[in-house]
C-alpha positions in Angstrom: 88.3 80.2 78.1 91.8 81.8 79.1 92.2 82.9 82.7 92.7 86.3 81.3 89.4 87.0 80.3 88.0 86.7 83.7 91.0 87.7 86.2 92.9 90.9 86.5 96.6 89.8 85.8 100.0 91.4 86.7 103.1 90.3 85.0 106.9 90.7 86.0 109.9 90.3 83.8 113.3 90.0 85.3 115.8 90.2 82.6 119.2 89.1 84.0 122.5 88.2 82.7 122.2 84.4 82.8 118.3 84.2 82.5 115.0 85.6 82.0 112.4 85.0 84.5 108.8 85.8 83.6 105.8 85.4 86.2 102.1 85.8 85.9 100.0 86.6 89.0 96.4 87.2 89.6 95.7 90.5 91.5 93.5 89.9 94.5 91.0 92.3 96.2 92.9 92.4 99.3 95.9 94.1 97.8 98.0 90.8 97.6 98.4 88.4 94.4 98.4 84.7 93.5 101.2 83.4 91.2 99.4 81.4 88.3 102.4 80.9 86.0 106.3 80.9 85.8 108.7 80.9 82.8 112.4 81.1 82.6 114.9 81.1 79.7 118.8 81.2 79.5 120.2 84.7 77.6 122.5 82.7 75.9 124.8 85.7 75.9 122.3 88.3 75.0 123.1 90.2 78.2 126.3 91.1 79.8 126.6 92.4 83.4 122.8 93.6 83.2 123.5 95.3 79.9 121.8 94.3 76.6 124.7 93.4 73.8 122.5 91.3 71.6 119.0 92.4 71.0 118.0 89.5 68.8 119.3 86.9 71.3 117.4 88.7 74.1 114.1 88.9 72.4 114.2 85.0 71.9 115.1 84.5 75.7 112.3 86.7 76.6 109.8 85.3 74.2 110.5 81.7 75.4 110.1 82.6 79.0 106.8 84.4 78.2 105.7 81.4 76.3 106.2 79.0 79.4 104.5 81.7 81.5 101.5 81.9 79.4 101.2 78.1 79.1 101.4 77.7 82.8 98.9 80.2 83.5 96.6 79.9 80.5 96.5 83.5 79.6 98.0 85.9 77.1 100.5 88.4 78.4 100.1 91.9 77.0 102.1 94.2 79.5 104.7 93.8 82.2 106.8 95.5 84.9 110.4 95.1 84.1 113.4 95.0 86.5 116.9 96.7 85.4 120.5 96.4 86.6 123.6 97.4 85.3 126.9 99.0 86.4 125.6 102.2 84.7 123.2 102.7 87.3 123.7 105.8 89.4 122.0 106.9 92.7 122.2 109.7 95.0 120.1 111.7 97.5 118.7 115.2 96.8 116.4 117.7 98.7 113.9 120.3 97.8 112.1 123.0 99.7 109.1 125.3 99.2 106.9 127.6 101.1 103.6 126.3 101.8 101.0 128.4 100.0 98.1 128.4 102.2 99.6 127.3 105.5 98.3 124.0 105.2 100.1 121.2 103.2 98.3 120.1 100.0 99.2 117.8 97.2 99.8 120.7 95.3 102.7 121.6 97.9 103.9 117.9 97.8 104.2 117.9 94.1 106.1 121.0 93.8 108.6 120.0 96.6 109.2 117.0 95.1 109.9 118.6 91.6 112.1 120.8 93.3 114.1 118.1 94.7 114.2 116.1 91.5 115.4 119.2 89.5 119.1 118.1 89.5 121.6 118.3 86.7 122.3 115.0 85.0 124.0 114.3 81.7 121.9 113.6 78.6 123.2 110.3 78.7 121.1 109.4 81.8 117.8 109.0 82.3 115.9 109.1 85.8 114.4 105.7 86.9 113.0 106.6 90.5 112.4 109.4 92.7 112.0 108.0 96.0 110.5 110.0 99.0 112.8 109.3 102.2 111.0 111.9 104.4 109.2 115.3 104.6 110.1 118.0 107.1 107.3 120.7 108.0 109.1 123.7 109.4 111.5 121.8 111.7 109.6 118.6 112.4 111.4 115.7 110.7 110.4 112.2 109.8 107.2 112.7 108.3 106.0 110.4 105.7 102.5 111.9 104.9 102.4 115.7 105.5 98.9 116.3 103.9 97.0 118.6 106.0 99.7 119.6 108.3 100.4 123.3 109.3 103.3 125.1 108.7 105.1 127.5 106.7 107.8 125.6 104.9 107.7 122.3 103.4 111.2 120.3 102.8 111.7 116.6 101.3 114.6 114.4 100.9 114.6 111.9 98.3 116.5 109.1 96.6 117.1 109.5 92.9 118.2 106.5 90.7 119.4 107.2 87.0 120.5 104.9 84.4 121.9 105.2 80.9 119.5 106.2 78.1 120.6 103.9 75.7 120.6 100.8 78.0 116.9 101.6 79.2 115.8 102.0 75.5 117.5 98.7 74.7 115.8 96.8 77.4 112.6 98.6 76.6 112.9 97.7 72.6 113.6 93.9 73.7 110.3 94.0 75.6 108.3 95.8 72.8 109.6 93.4 70.2 108.1 90.7 72.1 104.7 92.3 72.0 104.6 93.6 75.5 104.0 97.1 76.6 106.3 97.8 79.6 105.1 100.0 82.6 108.3 101.1 83.8 111.8 99.9 84.7 112.7 99.3 88.4 116.0 98.9 89.8 116.5 95.2 90.8 117.7 95.4 94.3 115.0 98.0 95.1 112.4 95.5 94.1 113.8 92.7 95.9 113.6 94.9 99.0 110.3 95.3 98.6 109.1 91.7 99.2 112.2 90.6 101.2 112.5 93.0 103.8 110.3 93.6 106.8 109.4 97.2 108.2 111.3 96.4 111.3 114.6 95.6 109.5 114.1 98.8 107.4 113.4 100.8 110.6 116.6 99.4 112.4 118.9 99.5 109.3 119.3 96.6 107.0 121.7 96.1 103.8 120.2 94.0 101.1 122.9 92.4 98.8 121.3 91.0 95.5 124.0 88.8 94.0 123.1 88.1 90.4 125.3 86.5 87.6 126.7 89.6 86.1 126.1 92.3 88.9 125.6 92.8 92.7 123.3 95.4 93.7 122.9 96.7 97.4 120.1 98.8 99.3 120.5 100.2 102.3 117.7 101.1 104.5 117.4 103.1 107.9 114.6 104.7 109.9 112.2 103.2 107.5 113.3 104.4 104.3 116.0 103.8 101.4 119.3 105.8 102.4 121.5 104.4 99.7 121.5 101.8 96.5 124.4 100.9 94.0 125.3 98.4 91.4 128.7 96.5 91.4 129.9 95.3 88.0 130.5 91.7 89.6 128.5 88.7 90.3 128.4 85.0 90.6 130.0 84.6 87.2 133.0 85.8 88.5 133.1 82.6 91.1 132.2 80.3 88.0 135.1 82.0 86.0 137.7 81.4 89.1 136.7 77.6 89.4 136.8 77.3 85.4 140.4 78.8 85.2 142.0 77.5 88.2 140.6 73.9 87.8 140.9 74.0 83.8 137.6 73.0 83.3 134.8 74.1 81.0 132.8 77.2 82.2 129.7 74.9 82.0 131.0 72.3 84.2 132.6 75.0 86.7 128.8 76.5 87.0 127.4 72.9 87.3 130.3 72.6 90.1 129.2 75.5 91.8 125.7 74.7 92.0 126.1 71.3 93.2 129.2 71.6 95.3 129.8 75.2 95.9 130.2 76.5 99.5 131.0 79.9 100.7 133.5 78.7 103.7 136.0 76.2 103.3 135.9 75.4 107.0 132.2 74.3 106.4 133.3 71.3 104.1 132.8 68.1 106.1 135.8 66.5 107.0 134.9 63.0 105.4 134.0 64.8 102.3 134.6 62.6 99.2 136.8 64.2 96.4 134.9 65.3 93.3 135.5 64.1 89.7 136.1 66.7 87.2 136.6 66.8 83.5 139.5 68.4 81.7 139.1 71.2 79.2 140.3 70.5 75.4 141.8 67.3 74.9 139.4 64.3 75.3 142.2 62.0 75.7 143.1 63.4 78.9 141.9 61.4 82.1 139.4 62.6 84.4 141.0 64.3 87.6 139.7 64.4 91.2 139.6 67.6 93.4 139.2 68.0 97.1 135.7 70.0 98.1 138.1 72.0 100.4 139.8 73.3 97.2 136.6 74.4 95.7 135.5 76.0 99.0 138.8 78.0 99.1 138.3 79.2 95.4 134.6 80.3 96.0 135.5 82.0 99.5 138.4 83.8 98.0 136.2 85.5 95.6 133.0 86.4 97.8 135.4 87.8 100.4 136.7 90.1 97.7 133.1 91.2 96.9 132.0 91.6 100.4 135.0 93.6 101.3 134.5 96.0 98.2 131.0 96.4 99.5 132.2 97.3 102.9 134.5 99.6 101.6 131.8 101.3 99.5 129.5 101.6 102.9 132.5 103.1 104.8 133.0 105.7 101.9 129.4 106.9 102.4 129.6 106.5 106.3 126.7 103.9 106.2 126.6 101.5 109.3 123.8 98.6 108.8 122.7 96.5 111.6 122.1 93.3 109.7 122.5 92.0 106.0 120.0 90.2 103.8 121.4 88.2 100.8 119.2 87.4 97.9 119.5 86.5 94.1 121.0 83.1 92.7 124.6 83.9 94.1 122.8 83.6 97.8 122.1 79.8 97.5 125.7 79.1 98.0 126.0 77.0 101.3 127.4 79.1 104.1 127.4 82.6 102.3 125.3 84.0 105.3 127.8 82.9 107.8 130.8 84.3 105.5 128.7 87.8 105.5 128.4 87.8 109.1 132.1 87.2 109.3 132.9 90.0 107.0 130.6 92.4 107.9 130.4 91.6 111.8 126.6 91.8 112.0 123.9 89.3 111.8 123.1 88.0 108.2 120.6 85.7 106.6 119.5 84.6 103.4 116.1 86.5 102.2 113.3 84.9 100.7 110.2 86.6 99.4 107.7 86.9 101.9 105.1 85.4 99.7 102.9 82.5 101.1 100.1 81.9 98.3 100.1 79.4 95.0 103.5 78.2 93.9 105.3 79.7 97.0 107.2 76.4 97.3 108.7 77.3 93.9 108.9 81.0 93.6 109.6 82.1 97.4 113.3 81.7 97.1 116.4 83.9 96.8 116.8 83.6 93.1 113.0 85.1 92.5 113.5 88.0 94.8 113.6 90.5 92.0 110.7 89.2 89.8 108.4 88.6 93.1 109.3 92.0 94.2 108.1 93.6 90.5 105.0 91.6 91.1 104.5 93.3 94.4 105.2 96.5 93.2 102.7 95.9 90.1 100.0 94.9 92.6 100.4 98.2 94.5 100.3 100.3 91.6 97.7 98.5 89.6 94.9 100.5 91.7 96.5 103.7 90.6 96.3 103.0 86.9 93.1 104.5 84.8 90.9 101.8 83.7 90.0 101.2 79.9 86.7 102.9 80.4 88.1 105.7 82.2 90.7 106.3 79.7 88.1 106.4 76.9 86.0 108.8 78.8 88.8 110.9 79.2 89.5 111.1 75.4 86.0 111.4 74.5 85.7 114.5 76.8 89.1 116.0 75.5 87.7 115.4 71.7 84.5 117.1 72.7 86.3 119.9 74.2 88.6 120.3 71.1 85.8 120.2 68.6 83.5 122.9 70.7 
């Protein structure tokens, strides 16, 4: 008997530029989850900078990752929470205000004020992905997270809105549905990573999460316990690979292996007695192999990362954002010395973030490269209790049918 016949399962799907990751977990009674299966597959060029450019190739990668996860978890996957990135993402803050109807805040007032805040003008090409509540204000009292039952005359809300291109979102959803899955919703990757890698203390004090993927780099800035800003940059770890391939005149595949095996973010961290590394020539197979100093590799990687971090720093200055610490996630965060480099550039404490998960398979999935997919699982677990059960949905439609017929 398969596990899904006995257990309540949740599934997360991270469709990235370099690979697709699928994770299956069992929803536990205490609001936590237990990972049962993991599947990965390279996208083989189906995704570029977080955007689908080849549907058939992307579908094959998703299917392969799902098959691995299903085999490991001994289940059949039917739906999933899906992560989304891409340079087309646009985020901004908005606010709304309404009069409290009966001098005491009710859910009706909360729904009205959020609807007011989300009533913003966006192009027809964009769709709203998230409307995240930052804080409520009752009369002049700020910093309220749950205003229900409070007395007052005026209710205000500040929200963070994330939008994405409609066509880009539809293409991801189309790929997922072609694999026989029903996507619950699309979630911005750095927001998902933030949910499982950041502590409440970090969010309160002010923290910048930098999620370095292959094709894009996403940031999420938190302060006073809520999201202040998010953004997607159209550069990621592939730029480092391209630099190594171009400067050292080696194939991109070898450059990627070189980055993963010998990559270091700061040349000064390379041991003085480090041995030269043998590399293969590109093109002409009759050329002799060459050797390159690890210090040269470190300098190439360092130059690109400093440029990426400087761009993020400039972006923060433009939006008057001053974090107190930095947390690095994503596959790019695996480079040796990257936290030290981030501290040097941002002049604040920095660390490599890992999913705060300690149950089954934690030795495999509790790493920075799985931050997004594990964050999606946490989001799925938190929202699972709010989803209607099959019996309740059947009762609803039965009552609706009887009402229509009578």
